[in-house]
Chimera marker file (.cmm) of the C-alpha trace (Angstrom):
<marker_set name="trace">
<marker id="1" x="-0.096" y="-0.053" z="-0.110" r="1" g="1" b="0" radius="0.5"/>
<marker id="2" x="1.144" y="3.383" z="-0.935" r="1" g="1" b="0" radius="0.5"/>
<marker id="3" x="1.467" y="6.285" z="1.890" r="1" g="1" b="0" radius="0.5"/>
<marker id="4" x="-0.577" y="8.992" z="1.514" r="1" g="1" b="0" radius="0.5"/>
<marker id="5" x="0.200" y="12.364" z="3.210" r="1" g="1" b="0" radius="0.5"/>
<marker id="6" x="-2.459" y="15.199" z="4.509" r="1" g="1" b="0" radius="0.5"/>
<marker id="7" x="-1.051" y="18.291" z="5.084" r="1" g="1" b="0" radius="0.5"/>
<marker id="8" x="-2.165" y="20.427" z="7.868" r="1" g="1" b="0" radius="0.5"/>
<marker id="9" x="-3.436" y="24.035" z="8.092" r="1" g="1" b="0" radius="0.5"/>
<marker id="10" x="-0.397" y="24.957" z="9.849" r="1" g="1" b="0" radius="0.5"/>
<marker id="11" x="2.142" y="22.963" z="8.034" r="1" g="1" b="0" radius="0.5"/>
<marker id="12" x="4.565" y="25.663" z="6.002" r="1" g="1" b="0" radius="0.5"/>
<marker id="13" x="3.085" y="25.406" z="2.376" r="1" g="1" b="0" radius="0.5"/>
<marker id="14" x="6.423" y="25.783" z="1.237" r="1" g="1" b="0" radius="0.5"/>
<marker id="15" x="7.236" y="22.248" z="2.092" r="1" g="1" b="0" radius="0.5"/>
<marker id="16" x="3.967" y="20.945" z="0.494" r="1" g="1" b="0" radius="0.5"/>
<marker id="17" x="4.956" y="22.747" z="-2.497" r="1" g="1" b="0" radius="0.5"/>
<marker id="18" x="8.470" y="21.681" z="-2.762" r="1" g="1" b="0" radius="0.5"/>
<marker id="19" x="7.784" y="17.858" z="-2.410" r="1" g="1" b="0" radius="0.5"/>
<marker id="20" x="4.844" y="18.037" z="-4.784" r="1" g="1" b="0" radius="0.5"/>
<marker id="21" x="7.219" y="19.736" z="-7.188" r="1" g="1" b="0" radius="0.5"/>
<marker id="22" x="10.012" y="17.371" z="-6.799" r="1" g="1" b="0" radius="0.5"/>
<marker id="23" x="8.698" y="14.044" z="-5.882" r="1" g="1" b="0" radius="0.5"/>
<marker id="24" x="6.215" y="13.579" z="-8.230" r="1" g="1" b="0" radius="0.5"/>
<marker id="25" x="5.305" y="10.270" z="-6.901" r="1" g="1" b="0" radius="0.5"/>
<marker id="26" x="4.322" y="11.121" z="-3.237" r="1" g="1" b="0" radius="0.5"/>
<marker id="27" x="0.473" y="11.742" z="-2.683" r="1" g="1" b="0" radius="0.5"/>
<marker id="28" x="0.334" y="14.606" z="-0.739" r="1" g="1" b="0" radius="0.5"/>
<marker id="29" x="-2.612" y="16.362" z="-0.319" r="1" g="1" b="0" radius="0.5"/>
<marker id="30" x="-2.904" y="19.827" z="0.631" r="1" g="1" b="0" radius="0.5"/>
<marker id="31" x="-4.920" y="21.682" z="3.472" r="1" g="1" b="0" radius="0.5"/>
<marker id="32" x="-6.750" y="24.044" z="0.939" r="1" g="1" b="0" radius="0.5"/>
<marker id="33" x="-7.964" y="21.159" z="-1.102" r="1" g="1" b="0" radius="0.5"/>
<marker id="34" x="-10.225" y="19.548" z="1.805" r="1" g="1" b="0" radius="0.5"/>
<marker id="35" x="-10.400" y="22.327" z="3.119" r="1" g="1" b="0" radius="0.5"/>
<marker id="36" x="-9.048" y="22.000" z="6.554" r="1" g="1" b="0" radius="0.5"/>
<marker id="37" x="-8.449" y="25.574" z="7.744" r="1" g="1" b="0" radius="0.5"/>
<marker id="38" x="-10.516" y="26.553" z="10.869" r="1" g="1" b="0" radius="0.5"/>
<marker id="39" x="-11.535" y="22.952" z="11.649" r="1" g="1" b="0" radius="0.5"/>
<marker id="40" x="-11.162" y="21.463" z="15.430" r="1" g="1" b="0" radius="0.5"/>
<marker id="41" x="-7.663" y="19.073" z="15.435" r="1" g="1" b="0" radius="0.5"/>
<marker id="42" x="-9.840" y="16.169" z="16.159" r="1" g="1" b="0" radius="0.5"/>
<marker id="43" x="-11.968" y="16.605" z="12.805" r="1" g="1" b="0" radius="0.5"/>
<marker id="44" x="-8.482" y="17.113" z="10.892" r="1" g="1" b="0" radius="0.5"/>
<marker id="45" x="-7.378" y="13.679" z="12.052" r="1" g="1" b="0" radius="0.5"/>
<marker id="46" x="-10.783" y="12.167" z="11.331" r="1" g="1" b="0" radius="0.5"/>
<marker id="47" x="-10.850" y="13.350" z="7.944" r="1" g="1" b="0" radius="0.5"/>
<marker id="48" x="-7.290" y="12.062" z="7.562" r="1" g="1" b="0" radius="0.5"/>
<marker id="49" x="-8.316" y="8.910" z="8.870" r="1" g="1" b="0" radius="0.5"/>
<marker id="50" x="-11.232" y="8.150" z="6.650" r="1" g="1" b="0" radius="0.5"/>
<marker id="51" x="-9.034" y="9.272" z="3.920" r="1" g="1" b="0" radius="0.5"/>
<marker id="52" x="-6.038" y="6.749" z="4.906" r="1" g="1" b="0" radius="0.5"/>
<marker id="53" x="-3.564" y="9.425" z="5.014" r="1" g="1" b="0" radius="0.5"/>
<marker id="54" x="-0.726" y="10.354" z="7.571" r="1" g="1" b="0" radius="0.5"/>
<marker id="55" x="-1.659" y="13.845" z="8.658" r="1" g="1" b="0" radius="0.5"/>
<marker id="56" x="1.539" y="16.100" z="8.472" r="1" g="1" b="0" radius="0.5"/>
<marker id="57" x="1.543" y="19.000" z="11.130" r="1" g="1" b="0" radius="0.5"/>
<marker id="58" x="3.552" y="21.612" z="12.872" r="1" g="1" b="0" radius="0.5"/>
<marker id="59" x="1.212" y="21.511" z="15.702" r="1" g="1" b="0" radius="0.5"/>
<marker id="60" x="2.915" y="20.428" z="18.913" r="1" g="1" b="0" radius="0.5"/>
<marker id="61" x="0.522" y="22.067" z="21.185" r="1" g="1" b="0" radius="0.5"/>
<marker id="62" x="-2.753" y="20.129" z="20.785" r="1" g="1" b="0" radius="0.5"/>
<marker id="63" x="-2.332" y="17.761" z="18.105" r="1" g="1" b="0" radius="0.5"/>
<marker id="64" x="-0.885" y="15.237" z="20.336" r="1" g="1" b="0" radius="0.5"/>
<marker id="65" x="-3.548" y="15.102" z="22.164" r="1" g="1" b="0" radius="0.5"/>
<marker id="66" x="-6.075" y="14.595" z="19.911" r="1" g="1" b="0" radius="0.5"/>
<marker id="67" x="-3.953" y="12.077" z="18.135" r="1" g="1" b="0" radius="0.5"/>
<marker id="68" x="-3.489" y="9.840" z="21.644" r="1" g="1" b="0" radius="0.5"/>
<marker id="69" x="-7.210" y="10.022" z="21.742" r="1" g="1" b="0" radius="0.5"/>
<marker id="70" x="-7.812" y="8.768" z="18.451" r="1" g="1" b="0" radius="0.5"/>
<marker id="71" x="-5.450" y="6.012" z="19.011" r="1" g="1" b="0" radius="0.5"/>
<marker id="72" x="-6.709" y="4.869" z="22.407" r="1" g="1" b="0" radius="0.5"/>
<marker id="73" x="-10.719" y="5.194" z="21.366" r="1" g="1" b="0" radius="0.5"/>
<marker id="74" x="-10.551" y="4.847" z="17.873" r="1" g="1" b="0" radius="0.5"/>
<marker id="75" x="-12.834" y="8.009" z="17.660" r="1" g="1" b="0" radius="0.5"/>
<marker id="76" x="-11.695" y="11.752" z="16.972" r="1" g="1" b="0" radius="0.5"/>
<marker id="77" x="-13.150" y="13.443" z="19.685" r="1" g="1" b="0" radius="0.5"/>
<marker id="78" x="-12.669" y="17.018" z="21.175" r="1" g="1" b="0" radius="0.5"/>
<link id1="1" id2="2" r="1" g="1" b="0" radius="0.2"/>
<link id1="2" id2="3" r="1" g="1" b="0" radius="0.2"/>
<link id1="3" id2="4" r="1" g="1" b="0" radius="0.2"/>
<link id1="4" id2="5" r="1" g="1" b="0" radius="0.2"/>
<link id1="5" id2="6" r="1" g="1" b="0" radius="0.2"/>
<link id1="6" id2="7" r="1" g="1" b="0" radius="0.2"/>
<link id1="7" id2="8" r="1" g="1" b="0" radius="0.2"/>
<link id1="8" id2="9" r="1" g="1" b="0" radius="0.2"/>
<link id1="9" id2="10" r="1" g="1" b="0" radius="0.2"/>
<link id1="10" id2="11" r="1" g="1" b="0" radius="0.2"/>
<link id1="11" id2="12" r="1" g="1" b="0" radius="0.2"/>
<link id1="12" id2="13" r="1" g="1" b="0" radius="0.2"/>
<link id1="13" id2="14" r="1" g="1" b="0" radius="0.2"/>
<link id1="14" id2="15" r="1" g="1" b="0" radius="0.2"/>
<link id1="15" id2="16" r="1" g="1" b="0" radius="0.2"/>
<link id1="16" id2="17" r="1" g="1" b="0" radius="0.2"/>
<link id1="17" id2="18" r="1" g="1" b="0" radius="0.2"/>
<link id1="18" id2="19" r="1" g="1" b="0" radius="0.2"/>
<link id1="19" id2="20" r="1" g="1" b="0" radius="0.2"/>
<link id1="20" id2="21" r="1" g="1" b="0" radius="0.2"/>
<link id1="21" id2="22" r="1" g="1" b="0" radius="0.2"/>
<link id1="22" id2="23" r="1" g="1" b="0" radius="0.2"/>
<link id1="23" id2="24" r="1" g="1" b="0" radius="0.2"/>
<link id1="24" id2="25" r="1" g="1" b="0" radius="0.2"/>
<link id1="25" id2="26" r="1" g="1" b="0" radius="0.2"/>
<link id1="26" id2="27" r="1" g="1" b="0" radius="0.2"/>
<link id1="27" id2="28" r="1" g="1" b="0" radius="0.2"/>
<link id1="28" id2="29" r="1" g="1" b="0" radius="0.2"/>
<link id1="29" id2="30" r="1" g="1" b="0" radius="0.2"/>
<link id1="30" id2="31" r="1" g="1" b="0" radius="0.2"/>
<link id1="31" id2="32" r="1" g="1" b="0" radius="0.2"/>
<link id1="32" id2="33" r="1" g="1" b="0" radius="0.2"/>
<link id1="33" id2="34" r="1" g="1" b="0" radius="0.2"/>
<link id1="34" id2="35" r="1" g="1" b="0" radius="0.2"/>
<link id1="35" id2="36" r="1" g="1" b="0" radius="0.2"/>
<link id1="36" id2="37" r="1" g="1" b="0" radius="0.2"/>
<link id1="37" id2="38" r="1" g="1" b="0" radius="0.2"/>
<link id1="38" id2="39" r="1" g="1" b="0" radius="0.2"/>
<link id1="39" id2="40" r="1" g="1" b="0" radius="0.2"/>
<link id1="40" id2="41" r="1" g="1" b="0" radius="0.2"/>
<link id1="41" id2="42" r="1" g="1" b="0" radius="0.2"/>
<link id1="42" id2="43" r="1" g="1" b="0" radius="0.2"/>
<link id1="43" id2="44" r="1" g="1" b="0" radius="0.2"/>
<link id1="44" id2="45" r="1" g="1" b="0" radius="0.2"/>
<link id1="45" id2="46" r="1" g="1" b="0" radius="0.2"/>
<link id1="46" id2="47" r="1" g="1" b="0" radius="0.2"/>
<link id1="47" id2="48" r="1" g="1" b="0" radius="0.2"/>
<link id1="48" id2="49" r="1" g="1" b="0" radius="0.2"/>
<link id1="49" id2="50" r="1" g="1" b="0" radius="0.2"/>
<link id1="50" id2="51" r="1" g="1" b="0" radius="0.2"/>
<link id1="51" id2="52" r="1" g="1" b="0" radius="0.2"/>
<link id1="52" id2="53" r="1" g="1" b="0" radius="0.2"/>
<link id1="53" id2="54" r="1" g="1" b="0" radius="0.2"/>
<link id1="54" id2="55" r="1" g="1" b="0" radius="0.2"/>
<link id1="55" id2="56" r="1" g="1" b="0" radius="0.2"/>
<link id1="56" id2="57" r="1" g="1" b="0" radius="0.2"/>
<link id1="57" id2="58" r="1" g="1" b="0" radius="0.2"/>
<link id1="58" id2="59" r="1" g="1" b="0" radius="0.2"/>
<link id1="59" id2="60" r="1" g="1" b="0" radius="0.2"/>
<link id1="60" id2="61" r="1" g="1" b="0" radius="0.2"/>
<link id1="61" id2="62" r="1" g="1" b="0" radius="0.2"/>
<link id1="62" id2="63" r="1" g="1" b="0" radius="0.2"/>
<link id1="63" id2="64" r="1" g="1" b="0" radius="0.2"/>
<link id1="64" id2="65" r="1" g="1" b="0" radius="0.2"/>
<link id1="65" id2="66" r="1" g="1" b="0" radius="0.2"/>
<link id1="66" id2="67" r="1" g="1" b="0" radius="0.2"/>
<link id1="67" id2="68" r="1" g="1" b="0" radius="0.2"/>
<link id1="68" id2="69" r="1" g="1" b="0" radius="0.2"/>
<link id1="69" id2="70" r="1" g="1" b="0" radius="0.2"/>
<link id1="70" id2="71" r="1" g="1" b="0" radius="0.2"/>
<link id1="71" id2="72" r="1" g="1" b="0" radius="0.2"/>
<link id1="72" id2="73" r="1" g="1" b="0" radius="0.2"/>
<link id1="73" id2="74" r="1" g="1" b="0" radius="0.2"/>
<link id1="74" id2="75" r="1" g="1" b="0" radius="0.2"/>
<link id1="75" id2="76" r="1" g="1" b="0" radius="0.2"/>
<link id1="76" id2="77" r="1" g="1" b="0" radius="0.2"/>
<link id1="77" id2="78" r="1" g="1" b="0" radius="0.2"/>
</marker_set>
């Protein structure tokens, strides 16, 4: 199975653009294409999980809590 990635809205867009430019075979969906801007972290994780994507984020403040909750409960809850 090929890894598929989802950029969080806070991810530096230069990273996404560079990866899409130089690694054409990588499936990396932008936050704008979903759209994710303004969504709660738990919903962002749920969207990525539903689409079988690995979420890539710079959020070190709250995303870890939501990820742990999703990992333990199997559901993304606020």
